[in-house]
C-alpha positions in Angstrom: 57.5 171.5 81.7 57.0 168.6 83.4 58.3 165.1 82.1 55.5 162.8 81.0 55.3 159.3 83.0 54.2 156.0 82.1 51.1 154.7 84.4 50.3 151.5 84.9 46.5 152.2 83.2 48.9 152.8 80.1 48.3 156.3 79.5 51.2 159.4 79.7 51.1 161.4 82.5 52.8 164.7 83.8 54.9 164.6 87.0 57.7 165.7 88.8 60.4 164.4 87.3 60.2 161.1 89.5 58.4 158.9 86.4 61.7 156.9 85.4 61.9 155.7 89.3 58.5 154.8 89.2 59.1 153.0 85.4 61.7 150.9 87.2 59.6 149.8 90.2 56.7 148.9 87.9 58.6 147.1 85.4 60.9 145.2 88.2 57.7 144.1 90.4 56.4 141.8 87.8 59.7 140.2 86.7 60.6 139.3 90.4 56.6 137.9 91.6 57.6 135.8 88.4 60.8 134.7 89.5 59.4 133.8 92.9 56.6 132.3 91.3 59.2 129.9 88.6 61.2 128.9 91.9 58.3 128.0 93.8 57.0 125.5 91.0 60.4 124.3 90.4 61.2 123.7 93.8 57.9 121.9 94.3 58.2 119.8 91.3 61.7 118.5 92.7 59.7 117.5 95.4 57.1 115.8 93.4 60.0 114.1 91.4 61.7 112.8 94.8 58.7 111.8 96.5 57.8 109.5 93.2 61.9 108.1 93.6 60.9 107.2 96.7 57.4 105.5 96.3 59.4 103.7 93.4 61.8 102.3 95.4 59.6 101.5 98.3 57.7 99.4 95.3 60.0 97.7 94.3 61.8 96.9 98.2 62.0 93.1 98.9 58.9 92.2 100.8 59.6 90.4 104.1 59.1 87.1 103.3 56.3 84.9 105.0 58.5 81.6 104.9 60.3 81.9 108.3 63.5 80.5 106.8 63.7 83.3 104.1 63.0 85.8 106.7 66.2 84.5 109.0 68.4 84.9 105.5 67.1 87.9 104.9 68.5 88.9 108.7 71.6 87.7 108.2 72.4 89.2 104.5 71.3 92.6 106.9 73.8 91.8 109.6 76.5 91.3 107.1 76.7 92.5 103.9 75.0 96.4 104.6 78.7 98.1 104.1 80.0 96.1 101.8 78.5 97.9 98.8 78.0 101.2 99.9 80.2 104.8 98.9 83.7 104.8 100.8 82.5 107.8 102.7 79.2 106.2 104.2 82.3 103.0 105.2 84.3 105.4 106.6 81.6 107.3 108.4 80.4 104.2 109.9 84.3 103.0 111.0 84.3 106.3 113.0 81.5 105.2 115.1 83.1 101.9 115.8 86.3 103.4 117.3 87.8 101.7 120.1 90.5 103.8 120.9 92.0 106.8 119.5 95.3 108.8 120.7 98.1 110.7 118.8 100.2 107.6 117.9 96.8 105.0 117.0 93.5 104.8 115.9 91.7 101.3 116.6 88.5 100.4 114.8 86.1 97.6 115.1 86.4 95.7 111.6 83.2 95.1 110.2 82.0 91.7 108.5 82.8 90.7 104.7 85.2 93.9 103.9 89.0 92.7 102.6 91.9 94.7 104.3 93.6 95.3 100.8 92.8 95.5 97.4 92.6 93.0 94.4 91.0 90.9 91.8 86.8 91.8 92.2 87.6 93.8 95.1 85.0 96.8 94.7 85.9 98.2 98.3 88.6 97.7 100.6 89.4 99.1 104.6 92.7 100.7 102.8 90.7 102.4 100.1 89.2 104.6 103.1 91.8 105.6 105.5 92.7 108.7 103.9 89.1 109.4 104.1 88.8 108.6 107.8 92.0 110.7 108.7 90.5 113.6 106.9 87.4 112.9 109.2 89.2 112.3 112.7 91.9 115.2 111.9 90.6 117.6 109.5 91.1 117.9 105.5 94.8 118.4 105.8 95.4 115.1 107.5 97.7 112.6 106.1 96.2 109.0 105.4 96.6 106.7 108.3 98.5 103.3 108.0 97.8 99.5 108.4 99.8 98.1 111.1 98.2 94.4 110.6 96.1 92.5 108.5 92.3 90.4 109.3 90.7 88.2 106.8 87.8 89.6 104.8 85.2 87.5 106.9 86.9 87.9 110.3 85.5 91.0 112.7 87.0 93.0 115.5 90.0 94.4 116.9 91.6 96.5 113.9 94.7 98.8 115.0 96.1 101.7 112.6 98.6 104.2 113.1 99.0 108.1 112.1 102.3 107.7 110.7 104.8 105.2 109.2 107.2 105.0 111.9 104.5 103.8 114.6 102.5 101.5 112.1 106.2 99.8 111.6 106.6 99.6 115.2 103.4 98.1 115.9 104.3 95.7 113.2 107.4 94.7 114.7 105.4 94.0 118.0 103.2 91.2 116.0 106.5 89.7 113.9 108.3 89.4 117.7 104.8 87.5 119.1 104.9 90.5 121.7 101.1 91.3 121.0 98.3 89.2 122.6 95.7 88.4 120.4 92.5 86.8 121.7 89.6 85.6 119.3 86.3 84.1 119.9 84.7 81.7 117.7 81.8 79.6 117.6 82.6 75.7 116.4 80.3 73.0 115.3 80.7 70.0 118.1 82.9 70.9 120.6 86.6 70.7 120.9 88.3 67.3 123.6 89.5 68.4 125.9 88.0 71.4 126.7 91.5 73.8 127.0 94.9 72.7 125.5 97.5 73.8 123.0 97.3 72.9 118.9 101.0 72.6 118.0 101.1 71.3 114.3 102.8 72.8 111.3 100.8 74.1 108.6 101.4 74.0 104.9 99.7 75.2 101.4 98.9 72.6 99.2 96.6 71.9 96.3 93.1 70.1 96.8 92.2 67.7 94.3 88.4 67.5 93.7 85.7 68.6 91.2 87.4 72.3 91.3 91.2 72.3 91.9 92.2 75.0 94.8 94.3 75.6 97.2 94.0 75.4 100.9 96.4 75.6 104.1 96.3 72.0 105.7 97.9 70.5 108.7 101.8 69.1 108.1 102.1 67.2 111.5 105.6 66.1 112.3 104.4 62.6 114.1 101.6 60.2 112.8 100.2 57.0 114.7 101.0 53.6 113.2 99.7 50.4 114.8 99.4 52.4 117.9 102.9 53.8 117.7 104.2 57.3 116.8 106.2 57.6 113.5 108.1 60.3 112.5 107.1 61.8 109.1 109.1 63.6 106.8 109.3 67.3 107.4 108.0 69.4 104.7 110.2 72.0 103.3 107.3 74.9 103.1 105.6 74.0 107.2 105.2 76.5 109.0 105.0 76.5 112.5 101.8 77.3 113.9 100.9 77.2 117.7 97.3 77.8 118.9 96.2 78.2 122.6 92.4 77.3 123.3 89.5 77.5 125.8 85.9 76.1 125.7 83.9 79.3 127.4 80.7 77.8 126.8 79.0 74.6 125.0 76.1 72.2 124.2 76.0 68.8 122.6 76.9 70.3 119.3 78.5 73.6 119.2 81.0 75.7 121.8 82.0 79.3 122.1 85.9 78.8 122.1 88.8 81.5 123.1 91.6 81.0 120.7 95.3 82.5 121.1 97.2 82.2 118.2 100.7 82.4 119.2 102.1 82.4 115.9 100.5 84.0 112.8 100.3 81.7 110.4 97.6 82.7 107.5 94.2 81.0 108.0 96.0 79.5 111.0 92.8 79.5 113.8 90.6 77.9 110.9 92.9 74.9 110.2 93.7 73.8 113.6 89.8 73.8 115.1 88.7 72.2 111.3 91.2 69.8 111.0 93.4 69.7 114.4 90.4 69.4 116.4 87.8 68.3 114.1 85.5 71.0 115.1 85.3 73.5 112.2 84.5 77.4 113.2 80.9 77.9 112.3 80.1 79.3 108.8 83.7 78.3 107.7 83.0 76.9 104.3 86.3 76.9 103.1 87.7 74.7 105.7 84.8 72.6 106.5 85.7 69.4 104.0 89.3 69.4 102.3 88.2 68.0 98.8 85.4 70.1 98.5 84.5 74.0 98.0 80.9 73.7 99.5 78.5 75.3 102.0 79.1 74.0 105.4 76.9 70.9 105.9 75.1 70.9 109.4 73.2 68.8 111.4 69.5 68.9 111.6 69.4 70.1 115.3 71.7 72.8 114.3 69.9 74.6 111.4 66.5 74.1 113.2 68.3 76.2 116.0 69.8 78.5 113.5 66.6 78.6 111.8 67.9 77.6 108.5 67.8 74.6 105.8 70.6 72.8 104.5 69.8 74.9 101.3 70.4 78.4 102.9 73.4 77.3 104.7 76.0 79.2 102.7 74.6 82.5 103.8 76.1 81.9 107.2 79.0 84.0 107.8 82.0 82.9 109.4 81.5 83.0 113.1 85.4 84.4 114.2 85.7 87.8 116.1 89.2 89.1 117.2 87.5 90.1 120.2 90.9 91.4 122.3 94.4 92.7 121.9 96.9 93.7 124.2 99.4 96.0 123.0 102.5 96.6 125.3 104.2 99.9 126.0 105.3 101.8 123.4 106.5 105.5 122.6 105.3 107.2 125.3 102.6 105.6 126.2 104.1 103.5 129.7 101.4 100.9 129.8 99.5 98.3 128.3 96.4 99.0 126.0 93.9 96.6 126.3 91.7 96.8 123.6 88.5 94.9 123.6 85.6 94.8 121.0 82.1 93.9 121.2 80.7 90.8 119.3 78.8 91.5 115.9 75.1 91.5 116.0 75.1 88.3 113.3 77.4 86.4 116.2 75.5 87.3 119.1 72.2 86.1 117.6 73.9 83.0 116.9 75.2 82.4 120.7 71.5 83.1 121.3 70.1 80.8 119.0 72.4 78.0 119.8 71.7 77.9 123.7 76.0 79.3 123.8 76.2 81.5 127.2 78.3 84.8 127.5 81.4 84.6 129.8 81.6 87.1 132.6 84.2 89.6 132.9 85.3 87.2 136.3 85.7 84.4 134.3 87.7 86.0 131.4 90.0 87.4 134.2 90.5 83.8 135.3 91.2 82.5 132.0 93.8 85.1 131.7 95.2 84.5 134.7 95.2 80.4 133.8 97.4 81.7 130.5 100.1 84.0 132.1 100.4 81.2 134.7 101.0 78.7 131.9 103.7 81.0 130.2 
């Protein structure tokens, strides 16, 4: 006698023993189609939610201002602050795109503006935080963290050397300490240094500046001063440090200049202090050293502000225009030749050069300047 079989119509029938398989087939098909429909609905809802979030983000975005000064401020902020509040993975990925050199010993990166090298109070993100992530991106998940070989100020951009192991990092640090590394910076200055080339050899010391806000700054501690036309030797400060900077004007207008700087020593804020207090030509965007007693945005002439497309009330947005343009590392380890590392200028720096009417030097001019410097040594 054949076993009864359930039909979709809801009636029993007698079949040849295949009823159980048919039962599973008939029952499972509605469940599969229901699951597929549910998945489709969920995906559709997710897509709609994402589109709604995107519309909300677009609505909340600051509209492009019709005010040319405000548009200029937005442009500066976009060029200088895009990597200061991102996830460490995003920063590490950006650093990989700006690698200047990589071998078995070293990785040389283009340090972005506004990022400190080390952490500290109030620091949300710094270069040292992302070194383990950067190493893994370059050498896989088992890679050891990279090591810092030297430091750059938070506001300084340009060439920065990292090492794969501690021994190599210490060797490079020793080269910096013994002044065997040739360092060249480019800076845009307010006013033009006179003479157009020379050496600033004035010790530097840290002092407390008296003003509305008490604060400490690096300043000059000269060994001599002029008194009624005569050179008079001054009392030496015990805390003063020898500081020597070679400089060369590469391009200039009546009110600004592009200057190449070669620090012979490595004192804190040396280039900024020598330019501002030694040559009376502060770096554009140096809000700390443009005035000794005040902590306030740099004061600029009406003509300079007009060229930059800004007003004095917006001068605080101007970034420090100091760029580590070139490093020459002597032969080290298995490398038998000097390593010449050159880093292109950041976009905000190039934009300011164009607005101020300063010309970029060509390669021949750079080579001539290098030959002159070598000849002077």
